C-alpha positions in Angstrom: -11.5 22.5 -15.0 -10.8 22.1 -11.3 -12.6 23.7 -8.3 -12.3 23.7 -4.5 -15.8 23.6 -3.1 -16.7 25.4 0.1 -18.5 22.8 2.2 -20.7 25.5 3.7 -22.3 26.2 0.4 -25.2 24.0 -1.0 -25.3 21.3 -2.1 -22.5 20.6 0.5 -19.6 18.3 0.3 -21.3 15.2 1.8 -24.4 15.8 -0.3 -22.3 16.1 -3.5 -20.7 12.8 -2.7 -24.0 11.2 -1.9 -25.6 12.4 -5.1 -22.8 10.9 -7.1 -23.0 7.5 -5.2 -26.7 7.0 -5.8 -26.6 8.0 -9.5 -26.9 4.6 -11.0 -26.4 6.0 -14.5 -23.1 7.8 -14.0 -21.2 6.3 -11.0 -18.1 4.5 -12.3 -16.3 3.8 -9.1 -16.0 5.1 -5.6 -13.5 4.5 -2.8 -13.9 5.3 0.9 -10.7 4.8 3.0 -8.6 6.0 5.9 -9.8 7.1 9.4 -11.3 10.5 10.3 -9.3 12.1 13.0 -10.9 11.8 16.4 -13.0 8.8 15.5 -12.6 5.1 16.0 -11.1 3.0 13.2 -13.8 1.9 10.8 -14.6 -1.8 10.8 -13.3 -2.2 7.3 -10.1 -0.6 6.0 -11.8 0.6 2.8 -14.9 0.2 0.8 -15.4 0.3 -3.0 -18.7 1.0 -4.8 -19.8 0.5 -8.4 -23.0 -0.4 -10.2 -23.4 -3.8 -11.8 -26.2 -5.4 -13.9 -27.5 -8.7 -12.5 -30.2 -10.7 -14.2 -31.2 -7.6 -16.1 -31.5 -5.3 -13.1 -29.0 -2.7 -11.8 -27.5 -3.2 -8.4 -25.1 -1.3 -6.3 -22.1 -3.5 -5.6 -20.4 -2.7 -2.2 -17.1 -4.4 -1.5 -15.6 -3.9 2.0 -12.0 -5.0 2.7 -10.5 -6.1 6.0 -6.9 -7.2 6.4 -7.5 -10.6 4.9 -10.4 -10.6 2.4 -13.1 -8.7 0.5 -16.7 -8.9 1.6 -19.1 -8.1 -1.3 -22.9 -7.5 -1.3 -25.2 -6.4 -4.2 -28.2 -4.2 -3.4 -31.0 -3.4 -5.9 -30.6 0.2 -7.1 -33.2 2.4 -5.4 -34.2 2.8 -1.8 -32.1 -0.1 -0.5 -29.0 1.2 -2.2 -29.6 4.7 -1.1 -30.0 3.6 2.5 -26.7 1.7 2.3 -25.0 4.8 0.9 -26.2 6.9 3.8 -24.9 4.3 6.2 -21.5 4.2 4.6 -21.3 8.0 4.6 -21.8 7.8 8.4 -18.7 5.6 8.7 -15.8 7.8 9.7 -13.7 7.3 6.6 -11.1 10.0 6.2 -11.5 10.4 2.5 -13.7 9.6 -0.5 -12.6 9.3 -4.1 -15.5 9.2 -6.5 -15.3 8.8 -10.3 -18.3 9.4 -12.5 -18.8 9.6 -16.3 -18.2 13.4 -16.2 -16.1 14.2 -13.2 -13.8 13.1 -10.3 -14.7 14.2 -6.8 -12.3 14.0 -3.8 -13.6 14.6 -0.3 -11.2 14.6 2.6 -11.5 15.7 6.2 -8.9 18.0 7.8 -7.4 17.4 11.3 -10.1 19.8 12.6 -12.9 17.9 10.9 -13.5 20.3 8.1 -14.7 18.9 4.8 -12.7 19.8 1.7 -14.2 18.8 -1.6 -12.2 18.9 -4.9 -14.0 18.5 -8.2 -12.4 18.0 -11.6 -14.1 17.5 -14.9 -13.3 14.1 -16.4 -14.7 11.8 -19.0 -14.9 8.0 -18.7 -17.3 5.2 -19.5 -19.4 3.3 -17.0 -19.0 -0.4 -17.1 -21.7 -2.4 -15.4 -20.8 -6.0 -16.4 -20.7 -8.2 -13.3 -17.7 -10.0 -14.7 -15.6 -6.9 -15.0 -14.2 -7.2 -11.5 -11.2 -9.5 -11.7 -9.7 -11.6 -8.9 -6.3 -10.8 -10.4 -4.4 -7.5 -10.5 -2.2 -8.7 -13.3 -3.4 -10.4 -16.5 -1.2 -13.4 -17.2 -0.9 -12.3 -20.9 0.7 -8.9 -19.9 3.8 -8.5 -22.1 6.1 -7.9 -19.1 5.2 -11.3 -17.6 6.1 -13.0 -20.9 9.4 -11.0 -21.0 10.1 -12.2 -17.4 9.4 -15.8 -18.3 6.6 -16.0 -15.9 4.0 -16.5 -18.6 4.5 -18.5 -21.9 4.2 -17.0 -25.4 0.4 -17.7 -25.3 0.0 -15.6 -22.1 -0.4 -18.5 -19.7 1.4 -18.6 -16.4 3.9 -21.4 -16.5 3.3 -24.1 -13.9 6.8 -23.6 -12.4 6.2 -19.9 -12.0 2.8 -20.0 -10.4 4.1 -19.0 -6.9 6.2 -16.1 -8.3 3.1 -14.8 -10.3 0.9 -15.1 -7.2 3.4 -13.3 -5.1 3.7 -10.2 -7.2 0.0 -10.3 -8.1 -1.0 -10.2 -4.5 1.5 -7.4 -3.8 -0.1 -5.4 -6.6 -3.5 -5.9 -5.1 -2.4 -4.1 -2.0 -0.4 -1.4 -3.9 -3.3 -0.2 -6.1 -5.9 0.7 -3.3 -3.1 2.1 -1.1 -2.1 4.5 -3.8 -5.8 5.4 -4.5 -6.2 6.2 -0.8 -3.1 8.4 -0.8 -4.2 10.3 -3.8 -7.7 10.7 -2.5 -6.4 12.0 0.8 -4.2 14.5 -0.9 -1.0 13.0 0.3 0.1 12.4 -3.3 -0.4 15.2 -5.7 -2.1 14.8 -9.1 -1.3 16.6 -12.3 2.4 15.6 -12.4 4.3 12.3 -12.9 4.1 9.7 -10.1 7.5 9.1 -8.7 8.2 5.5 -7.6 11.4 3.8 -6.3 12.0 0.1 -5.7 14.9 -0.4 -3.2 16.9 -3.5 -3.6 15.0 -4.4 -6.8 17.0 -7.5 -7.6 15.5 -9.2 -10.7 12.9 -6.4 -10.9 9.8 -8.7 -10.9 8.0 -6.2 -8.6 9.5 -3.2 -10.4 8.1 -4.2 -13.7 4.8 -5.3 -12.2 4.3 -2.0 -10.3 5.2 0.0 -13.4 2.7 -1.9 -15.5 0.0 -1.8 -12.9 0.2 1.9 -12.2 0.6 2.8 -15.9 -2.5 0.8 -16.8 -4.4 2.6 -14.1 -3.7 5.9 -15.9 -0.7 7.2 -13.9 2.2 8.9 -15.6 4.9 6.9 -13.8 8.6 7.7 -13.4 10.2 4.7 -11.8 13.7 3.8 -10.5 15.0 0.4 -9.5 18.0 0.5 -7.1 20.4 -2.5 -6.8 24.1 -3.3 -6.7 24.0 -6.5 -8.8 25.5 -5.6 -12.2 24.3 -8.8 -14.0 20.7 -8.2 -12.8 20.9 -4.5 -13.7 22.0 -5.3 -17.3 19.4 -7.9 -17.6 16.7 -5.7 -16.2 17.7 -2.8 -18.5 17.5 -5.1 -21.5 14.0 -6.2 -20.6 12.8 -2.7 -20.1 14.1 -1.7 -23.5 12.4 -4.7 -25.1 9.1 -3.5 -23.5 9.7 0.1 -24.7 9.6 1.5 -21.1 13.2 2.9 -21.0 12.1 6.5 -21.1 10.2 6.2 -17.8 11.8 3.2 -16.0 15.5 2.9 -15.3 17.9 1.1 -13.0 20.6 2.7 -10.8 23.8 1.1 -9.4 23.7 2.0 -5.7 23.2 0.6 -2.3 20.0 1.3 -0.5 21.8 3.6 2.0 23.7 5.5 -0.7 20.9 5.9 -3.4 20.4 9.5 -4.5 17.2 10.6 -6.2 16.6 13.9 -8.1 13.0 14.0 -7.0 11.4 12.9 -3.7 9.5 9.7 -4.3 5.8 9.4 -3.8 5.9 5.6 -3.4 8.8 3.5 -1.9 8.8 -0.3 -2.5 11.0 -3.0 -1.0 10.3 -6.6 -1.6 12.3 -9.1 0.5 15.3 -7.0 1.2 17.3 -9.3 3.5 17.5 -8.7 7.2 18.4 -5.1 8.1 18.3 -4.1 4.4 14.6 -3.7 5.0 15.3 -1.3 7.9 17.7 0.6 5.5 14.9 0.8 3.0 12.3 2.0 5.5 14.8 4.6 6.9 15.4 6.0 3.4 11.6 6.2 2.9 11.3 8.1 6.2 14.1 10.4 5.3 12.5 11.2 2.0 9.1 11.7 3.8 7.6 9.4 1.2 3.8 9.5 1.4 3.4 5.7 0.8 5.7 2.8 1.7 5.2 -0.9 1.0 7.8 -3.3 2.3 7.7 -7.1 2.6 10.6 -8.1 4.9 12.7 -11.1 4.3 14.9 -12.8 7.0 15.2 -11.3 10.5 18.6 -12.3 11.7 19.5 -9.1 13.6 16.9 -9.4 16.4 17.2 -13.1 16.4 20.9 -12.9 17.2 20.2 -10.3 20.0 17.7 -12.7 21.6 20.4 -15.4 22.0 22.3 -13.3 24.4 19.6 -11.8 26.6 17.6 -12.9 29.6 14.0 -12.9 28.6 11.5 -11.1 30.8 9.5 -13.5 33.1 7.6 -15.6 32.3 8.7 -15.8 28.6 11.9 -17.8 28.7 10.3 -20.6 26.8 9.9 -18.4 23.8 13.6 -18.2 23.3 14.8 -21.6 24.6 14.2 -23.5 21.4 15.8 -22.3 18.2 12.8 -22.6 15.8 10.5 -20.9 18.3 13.1 -18.1 18.9 13.4 -17.6 15.1 9.6 -17.3 14.6 9.3 -15.0 17.6 12.1 -12.8 16.3 10.2 -12.4 13.1 7.1 -11.2 14.9 9.0 -9.0 17.3 11.1 -7.4 14.5 8.1 -6.4 12.4 6.1 -5.3 15.4 9.0 -3.0 16.4 9.3 -1.7 12.8 5.6 -0.8 12.8 6.0 1.0 16.2 9.0 3.0 15.0 7.2 4.1 11.8 4.2 5.2 13.9 6.6 7.4 16.0 7.8 9.2 12.9 4.4 10.1 11.5 3.2 7.0 9.6 0.0 5.1 9.9 1.0 1.4 9.6 -0.8 -1.8 8.7 0.9 -5.2 9.0 -0.9 -7.7 6.7 -0.4 -11.0 5.0 -0.1 -10.4 1.3 0.1 -13.9 0.0 -0.5 -17.4 1.3 2.5 -19.1 3.0 2.5 -21.9 0.3 3.9 -19.3 -2.2 6.5 -17.7 0.2 7.1 -18.1 3.9 8.1 -14.4 4.0 4.5 -13.2 3.4 4.0 -10.2 5.8 3.7 -6.7 4.3 4.2 -3.4 6.1 2.0 -0.8 4.4 2.7 2.7 5.8 1.0 6.0 4.9 2.6 9.2 6.0 0.1 11.3 8.0 2.5 13.5 9.9 0.7 12.6 13.2 2.8 13.0 16.3 3.2 9.9 18.5 1.1 9.6 21.6 2.8 9.2 25.0 1.2 5.8 25.3 2.8 4.6 22.0 6.2 5.9 23.0 5.9 4.3 26.5 4.7 0.9 25.0 7.6 0.8 22.6 10.2 1.8 25.2 8.9 -0.8 27.6 9.0 -3.6 25.0 12.6 -2.9 23.9 13.8 -2.5 27.5 12.2 -5.8 28.7 13.5 -7.8 25.7 16.9 -5.9 25.7 16.9 -5.4 22.0 18.0 -2.5 19.8 16.0 -2.3 16.5 18.1 -1.3 13.6 15.3 1.0 12.2 15.1 2.9 15.5 18.8 3.5 15.4 18.4 5.0 11.9 15.4 7.3 12.5 14.9 7.8 16.2 17.5 10.2 17.6 17.2 8.8 21.2 18.0 5.3 19.9 21.2 6.0 18.0 23.5 5.7 20.9 21.8 2.6 22.4 24.0 0.1 20.6 26.8 0.4 18.2 
């Protein structure tokens, strides 16, 4: 049973969320995320709440996430926990997703600041064991990891595959809460299959990991991996069949630019698409108006080549004089421009480090959520000034910004 609750009626949208958060006997999990329109960005990107039992006493566990790490505190259930809940509800998060033993509540704020509360009857168990929260998103003994050769037959990550395991595990840690936020904010609809596409999937490590993660989280996933490598596609298909996932996960022979989908994707993934292939993947996501996009760029040759033939704006000539410095600066400039372009076409963008550099030097992630917000004049002016002064033409801008398509052939 589902119901849209009028926030003007008692107990009220905020009070309904508060009641669920302070109920130590029924709260399973709660997530506050996003930014309320017209308010400053919250100090933390998101906050998660659940109750745990510590030394025989129940505590409210509050975990707040910034771009780099999680900050956890445990407060004794009662007045201290209730006070903390009130303080968190005053933080201008754009949405709350709350799961209890009997229902799911989703509170979001419209552009005009109106509260919209959706309630759905659900049944789930409350788990209060302190050890339940895992530091890993993927259990090493997951069958797909064994099938990929990342874990051995006993479910232990092989020493030689530790970096690959860490890389996809950290990617999944960022995917899961981003999807939760998109669902809680109403950007991704529930009650139907979740459509996911992985562009340039290669050996499909991320494809299989994402399918496993999202399916384990209870989503009815329909996933497509796009790639032109016939050997990889054959191998990936064989692995999917061995796992019994072939009905909901398939691979398509196509380039990123030419890939055709029957249904608009909810989530677009791209892990280490080389150079401008990342721009192609982002452009396809924009064209599909995908609600959620996660892309980890690889090499950045395009802007790097352009910088070789330009006169840097004063006084920044030293940043392009030396090859290694120019290369690293090109990486930063490229991803900064990608984020700026995505913001101009209606996406909220975060640029984060998703894994330590010891596992891969290409460790930045662009996480973009479609909000439909129009760009501000300040954003457009900053972007235009930056590309004019550095005399560069970002590939993504040529693909999605009409004014940039004739800048450079």
